[in-house]
NUMITOR-751728 format. One record per residue (C-alpha): residue number from 1; y negated, z, x. Coordinates in Angstrom, 2 decimals, decimal comma, padded with zeros to 5 digits. Layout:
N
+-----+---------+---------+---------+
! num !       Y !       Z !       X !
+-----+---------+---------+---------+
! NUM !       Y !       Z !       X !
...
+-----+---------+---------+---------+
***
This chain:
272
+-----+---------+---------+---------+
! num !       Y !       Z !       X !
+-----+---------+---------+---------+
!   1 ! -083,52 !  078,87 !  082,51 !
!   2 ! -085,95 !  077,18 !  080,15 !
!   3 ! -086,15 !  079,15 !  076,86 !
!   4 ! -087,49 !  077,99 !  073,59 !
!   5 ! -089,14 !  079,48 !  070,66 !
!   6 ! -091,62 !  079,64 !  067,98 !
!   7 ! -094,56 !  081,13 !  067,47 !
!   8 ! -096,73 !  081,23 !  064,53 !
!   9 ! -100,31 !  081,79 !  064,62 !
!  10 ! -101,67 !  083,25 !  061,04 !
!  11 ! -104,79 !  083,70 !  060,66 !
!  12 ! -108,08 !  084,14 !  057,51 !
!  13 ! -109,99 !  082,47 !  059,82 !
!  14 ! -109,66 !  079,59 !  062,67 !
!  15 ! -106,83 !  081,71 !  064,70 !
!  16 ! -108,67 !  081,01 !  067,83 !
!  17 ! -108,23 !  084,47 !  068,68 !
!  18 ! -104,74 !  085,10 !  067,79 !
!  19 ! -103,83 !  081,79 !  069,06 !
!  20 ! -105,63 !  083,16 !  072,60 !
!  21 ! -103,42 !  086,48 !  073,10 !
!  22 ! -100,59 !  084,28 !  072,18 !
!  23 ! -101,05 !  081,82 !  074,49 !
!  24 ! -101,81 !  084,31 !  077,52 !
!  25 ! -098,69 !  086,65 !  076,90 !
!  26 ! -096,24 !  083,00 !  076,90 !
!  27 ! -097,95 !  082,64 !  080,10 !
!  28 ! -096,16 !  085,27 !  081,71 !
!  29 ! -092,96 !  084,03 !  080,84 !
!  30 ! -093,06 !  080,18 !  083,10 !
!  31 ! -089,51 !  079,42 !  081,75 !
!  32 ! -090,67 !  079,82 !  078,19 !
!  33 ! -091,30 !  077,17 !  076,12 !
!  34 ! -093,45 !  078,04 !  073,23 !
!  35 ! -093,95 !  076,05 !  070,10 !
!  36 ! -096,88 !  077,42 !  069,34 !
!  37 ! -097,74 !  076,13 !  065,04 !
!  38 ! -101,42 !  077,62 !  063,86 !
!  39 ! -101,99 !  078,64 !  060,08 !
!  40 ! -105,82 !  079,20 !  059,84 !
!  41 ! -107,68 !  080,13 !  056,92 !
!  42 ! -104,66 !  081,81 !  054,75 !
!  43 ! -106,61 !  084,49 !  052,18 !
!  44 ! -104,20 !  084,76 !  049,42 !
!  45 ! -100,79 !  086,16 !  049,21 !
!  46 ! -099,22 !  083,31 !  047,48 !
!  47 ! -100,38 !  081,18 !  050,56 !
!  48 ! -099,38 !  084,04 !  053,33 !
!  49 ! -095,47 !  083,88 !  051,60 !
!  50 ! -094,77 !  080,21 !  051,73 !
!  51 ! -095,63 !  080,54 !  056,05 !
!  52 ! -093,69 !  084,06 !  056,08 !
!  53 ! -090,45 !  081,84 !  054,36 !
!  54 ! -090,91 !  079,30 !  057,30 !
!  55 ! -091,58 !  081,98 !  059,68 !
!  56 ! -087,68 !  083,25 !  058,74 !
!  57 ! -086,08 !  079,84 !  058,82 !
!  58 ! -087,66 !  079,50 !  062,23 !
!  59 ! -087,01 !  082,54 !  063,11 !
!  60 ! -090,88 !  082,41 !  064,65 !
!  61 ! -092,70 !  085,90 !  066,60 !
!  62 ! -096,06 !  086,32 !  064,50 !
!  63 ! -099,15 !  086,55 !  065,99 !
!  64 ! -101,68 !  087,21 !  062,94 !
!  65 ! -105,43 !  087,86 !  062,60 !
!  66 ! -105,71 !  089,04 !  058,72 !
!  67 ! -108,53 !  091,12 !  057,65 !
!  68 ! -107,47 !  092,06 !  054,38 !
!  69 ! -105,01 !  094,94 !  055,17 !
!  70 ! -102,80 !  094,65 !  052,06 !
!  71 ! -102,21 !  090,65 !  053,98 !
!  72 ! -101,82 !  092,57 !  057,35 !
!  73 ! -099,35 !  094,65 !  056,38 !
!  74 ! -097,32 !  092,02 !  053,93 !
!  75 ! -096,77 !  090,25 !  057,44 !
!  76 ! -096,06 !  093,61 !  059,38 !
!  77 ! -093,33 !  094,63 !  056,32 !
!  78 ! -091,79 !  090,94 !  056,24 !
!  79 ! -091,33 !  091,10 !  059,50 !
!  80 ! -089,57 !  094,30 !  060,19 !
!  81 ! -087,34 !  093,60 !  056,36 !
!  82 ! -086,23 !  090,12 !  058,06 !
!  83 ! -085,85 !  090,92 !  061,77 !
!  84 ! -088,71 !  089,31 !  062,98 !
!  85 ! -090,80 !  089,97 !  065,72 !
!  86 ! -095,31 !  090,57 !  064,99 !
!  87 ! -097,89 !  091,43 !  066,80 !
!  88 ! -101,24 !  092,47 !  064,68 !
!  89 ! -103,95 !  091,36 !  066,89 !
!  90 ! -106,69 !  092,47 !  064,85 !
!  91 ! -105,96 !  095,65 !  062,32 !
!  92 ! -105,54 !  098,53 !  065,08 !
!  93 ! -109,47 !  097,40 !  067,15 !
!  94 ! -110,43 !  097,46 !  063,46 !
!  95 ! -109,50 !  101,00 !  063,16 !
!  96 ! -110,45 !  102,60 !  065,99 !
!  97 ! -113,76 !  101,17 !  065,61 !
!  98 ! -113,62 !  102,45 !  062,05 !
!  99 ! -112,85 !  106,28 !  063,46 !
! 100 ! -115,54 !  105,98 !  065,98 !
! 101 ! -118,00 !  104,79 !  063,60 !
! 102 ! -116,91 !  107,15 !  060,62 !
! 103 ! -117,15 !  103,97 !  058,54 !
! 104 ! -115,15 !  101,20 !  057,11 !
! 105 ! -114,61 !  097,61 !  057,86 !
! 106 ! -116,52 !  094,98 !  055,49 !
! 107 ! -112,62 !  093,49 !  055,64 !
! 108 ! -114,54 !  090,00 !  055,06 !
! 109 ! -112,76 !  087,05 !  056,53 !
! 110 ! -114,52 !  084,57 !  059,21 !
! 111 ! -117,61 !  087,39 !  059,73 !
! 112 ! -117,04 !  086,01 !  063,69 !
! 113 ! -117,88 !  082,97 !  062,30 !
! 114 ! -120,82 !  082,91 !  060,36 !
! 115 ! -123,71 !  080,29 !  061,09 !
! 116 ! -125,79 !  082,80 !  062,61 !
! 117 ! -128,56 !  082,09 !  065,32 !
! 118 ! -125,77 !  082,38 !  068,05 !
! 119 ! -123,87 !  079,66 !  066,53 !
! 120 ! -126,99 !  077,25 !  066,74 !
! 121 ! -127,91 !  077,83 !  069,76 !
! 122 ! -123,52 !  077,40 !  071,00 !
! 123 ! -123,68 !  073,93 !  069,25 !
! 124 ! -126,67 !  073,33 !  070,62 !
! 125 ! -125,36 !  074,36 !  074,39 !
! 126 ! -122,71 !  071,81 !  074,12 !
! 127 ! -124,03 !  069,17 !  072,56 !
! 128 ! -126,64 !  069,83 !  076,02 !
! 129 ! -123,76 !  069,47 !  078,04 !
! 130 ! -122,17 !  066,00 !  076,44 !
! 131 ! -125,70 !  064,38 !  076,26 !
! 132 ! -125,96 !  065,65 !  080,48 !
! 133 ! -122,41 !  065,30 !  081,82 !
! 134 ! -121,64 !  062,32 !  084,58 !
! 135 ! -125,30 !  062,95 !  085,38 !
! 136 ! -126,50 !  061,06 !  082,32 !
! 137 ! -130,22 !  062,59 !  082,08 !
! 138 ! -131,28 !  063,83 !  085,02 !
! 139 ! -134,82 !  064,43 !  083,63 !
! 140 ! -133,64 !  066,92 !  081,50 !
! 141 ! -131,87 !  068,91 !  085,04 !
! 142 ! -135,14 !  071,28 !  085,13 !
! 143 ! -134,32 !  072,42 !  081,57 !
! 144 ! -130,10 !  073,34 !  082,77 !
! 145 ! -129,82 !  077,55 !  082,89 !
! 146 ! -126,40 !  075,85 !  085,43 !
! 147 ! -125,74 !  072,56 !  087,57 !
! 148 ! -122,40 !  071,97 !  088,43 !
! 149 ! -122,68 !  069,05 !  091,19 !
! 150 ! -119,56 !  067,96 !  092,92 !
! 151 ! -117,04 !  064,99 !  093,54 !
! 152 ! -114,63 !  062,66 !  091,26 !
! 153 ! -111,98 !  065,13 !  089,46 !
! 154 ! -112,85 !  068,36 !  090,49 !
! 155 ! -113,36 !  069,44 !  087,01 !
! 156 ! -117,11 !  069,59 !  086,42 !
! 157 ! -117,12 !  068,18 !  082,96 !
! 158 ! -114,55 !  071,14 !  081,24 !
! 159 ! -116,52 !  073,86 !  083,05 !
! 160 ! -119,80 !  072,07 !  081,98 !
! 161 ! -118,28 !  072,33 !  077,90 !
! 162 ! -116,53 !  076,11 !  078,84 !
! 163 ! -119,84 !  077,59 !  080,01 !
! 164 ! -121,55 !  075,70 !  077,03 !
! 165 ! -119,68 !  077,91 !  074,41 !
! 166 ! -121,13 !  080,81 !  076,14 !
! 167 ! -124,68 !  079,44 !  075,13 !
! 168 ! -125,55 !  078,26 !  078,47 !
! 169 ! -127,07 !  074,71 !  079,25 !
! 170 ! -125,25 !  073,19 !  082,00 !
! 171 ! -125,63 !  069,38 !  083,73 !
! 172 ! -122,94 !  068,34 !  085,99 !
! 173 ! -123,76 !  065,20 !  088,62 !
! 174 ! -121,33 !  063,65 !  090,40 !
! 175 ! -122,52 !  063,15 !  094,14 !
! 176 ! -120,63 !  061,34 !  097,06 !
! 177 ! -121,13 !  058,99 !  099,73 !
! 178 ! -122,33 !  056,26 !  098,24 !
! 179 ! -123,70 !  057,70 !  094,86 !
! 180 ! -127,64 !  057,83 !  094,67 !
! 181 ! -128,61 !  061,20 !  093,60 !
! 182 ! -131,89 !  061,78 !  091,37 !
! 183 ! -134,93 !  063,03 !  092,73 !
! 184 ! -134,76 !  066,07 !  090,07 !
! 185 ! -131,28 !  067,71 !  092,10 !
! 186 ! -133,72 !  068,61 !  095,01 !
! 187 ! -136,48 !  070,08 !  092,98 !
! 188 ! -134,49 !  072,53 !  090,93 !
! 189 ! -133,98 !  076,16 !  091,72 !
! 190 ! -130,98 !  076,32 !  094,51 !
! 191 ! -129,42 !  079,43 !  092,94 !
! 192 ! -128,77 !  077,57 !  089,54 !
! 193 ! -126,66 !  074,80 !  091,71 !
! 194 ! -123,22 !  074,98 !  092,45 !
! 195 ! -121,16 !  072,51 !  094,52 !
! 196 ! -117,58 !  072,25 !  093,28 !
! 197 ! -114,69 !  071,13 !  096,31 !
! 198 ! -110,92 !  071,32 !  096,23 !
! 199 ! -108,36 !  070,54 !  098,67 !
! 200 ! -107,54 !  067,14 !  099,69 !
! 201 ! -103,66 !  067,43 !  099,07 !
! 202 ! -104,16 !  068,76 !  095,22 !
! 203 ! -107,48 !  065,61 !  094,50 !
! 204 ! -104,53 !  063,29 !  095,71 !
! 205 ! -102,07 !  063,91 !  093,06 !
! 206 ! -105,19 !  065,09 !  090,58 !
! 207 ! -106,20 !  061,34 !  091,19 !
! 208 ! -102,68 !  059,52 !  091,61 !
! 209 ! -101,91 !  061,29 !  088,03 !
! 210 ! -105,31 !  059,93 !  086,39 !
! 211 ! -104,57 !  056,47 !  087,89 !
! 212 ! -101,30 !  056,68 !  086,58 !
! 213 ! -102,38 !  057,49 !  082,99 !
! 214 ! -104,89 !  054,47 !  083,31 !
! 215 ! -101,28 !  052,08 !  083,39 !
! 216 ! -102,35 !  051,48 !  087,31 !
! 217 ! -101,04 !  051,81 !  091,07 !
! 218 ! -101,90 !  055,44 !  092,11 !
! 219 ! -102,01 !  054,39 !  095,51 !
! 220 ! -105,76 !  053,44 !  095,69 !
! 221 ! -108,49 !  054,21 !  097,85 !
! 222 ! -109,38 !  055,97 !  095,56 !
! 223 ! -106,18 !  058,25 !  096,01 !
! 224 ! -106,27 !  057,87 !  099,54 !
! 225 ! -105,97 !  061,24 !  101,41 !
! 226 ! -108,56 !  059,96 !  104,51 !
! 227 ! -111,43 !  058,58 !  101,57 !
! 228 ! -110,74 !  062,49 !  099,63 !
! 229 ! -111,58 !  064,45 !  102,85 !
! 230 ! -114,30 !  061,50 !  103,94 !
! 231 ! -115,82 !  062,75 !  100,69 !
! 232 ! -115,38 !  066,40 !  100,31 !
! 233 ! -116,96 !  066,77 !  103,88 !
! 234 ! -119,73 !  064,66 !  102,69 !
! 235 ! -119,87 !  067,50 !  099,46 !
! 236 ! -119,87 !  070,68 !  101,56 !
! 237 ! -122,44 !  069,03 !  104,21 !
! 238 ! -124,85 !  068,24 !  101,02 !
! 239 ! -123,55 !  072,02 !  099,51 !
! 240 ! -125,43 !  073,77 !  103,02 !
! 241 ! -128,39 !  071,39 !  102,90 !
! 242 ! -129,57 !  073,03 !  099,41 !
! 243 ! -128,26 !  075,83 !  100,18 !
! 244 ! -126,76 !  076,09 !  096,84 !
! 245 ! -123,10 !  078,21 !  096,47 !
! 246 ! -120,00 !  076,42 !  097,32 !
! 247 ! -116,67 !  077,18 !  095,10 !
! 248 ! -113,59 !  075,97 !  095,54 !
! 249 ! -111,52 !  075,14 !  092,85 !
! 250 ! -108,04 !  075,07 !  094,17 !
! 251 ! -105,78 !  077,24 !  092,21 !
! 252 ! -108,90 !  078,67 !  089,98 !
! 253 ! -108,76 !  078,47 !  086,19 !
! 254 ! -111,98 !  077,53 !  084,43 !
! 255 ! -112,14 !  080,49 !  083,47 !
! 256 ! -111,97 !  082,12 !  087,16 !
! 257 ! -114,42 !  080,03 !  088,60 !
! 258 ! -117,09 !  080,62 !  085,24 !
! 259 ! -116,75 !  084,15 !  086,00 !
! 260 ! -118,01 !  083,70 !  089,77 !
! 261 ! -120,87 !  081,40 !  088,52 !
! 262 ! -121,78 !  083,49 !  085,74 !
! 263 ! -121,73 !  087,07 !  088,09 !
! 264 ! -123,78 !  085,18 !  090,87 !
! 265 ! -126,64 !  084,56 !  087,99 !
! 266 ! -125,99 !  088,05 !  086,86 !
! 267 ! -125,17 !  086,90 !  083,63 !
! 268 ! -122,97 !  088,85 !  081,11 !
! 269 ! -120,08 !  086,55 !  080,01 !
! 270 ! -119,69 !  086,38 !  075,67 !
! 271 ! -116,20 !  086,39 !  074,80 !
! 272 ! -115,47 !  084,34 !  071,95 !
+-----+---------+---------+---------+
***
């Protein structure tokens, strides 16, 4: 039986941290249907009061990241007084670190998003991934930290963008029996190349859904099982030829696949 509920994400910054925690928790309840409402950049009590009133009206669970301890306490007290569930995603970690370091926290909203060198490197990495999506700029392959290969619908693009958010330069190149690959693919370190595969059944389903989204007939040569198997066999043979690591993305999240890649390269993933 599906259970519907409201979840309020309240933050003095973007709310990405609280949203991630909330979604991770909700994922453990397959039958639950959460209606997420994000309220970012809340830094005054007057703004917070209005949101809390809405939370009460909608009987929402509240996830919040407010570095101002007074605002955080206000949320906690309001929730207790109105029989709402709330979770403070940031104050406890701040208190633990403060005790360990014997220092007071800065209590400045949005510090994690300051425009520092790391921020600009990430933006450059994302721009690189977009410019090098689907083999658009083969001349850049030698500059890439990671090169992803795969037949159509093996998650090359979302994986590229996820890794780019870790400040990694990622290019992805489509492969297939009829695709002419750029010479640069054969000129780069095979340890930087990762070949993505999937199951015939799953790819058939994904490709059929893609066709339906375009308003087309789902049953085409593109989604034909025999054609998909032919493409996968070609890919596996080609990966062996390149001596690169093959990763079957079937039943793997983007995060899991990214971890396999970064561990292979001995890169520490950065949390954001």
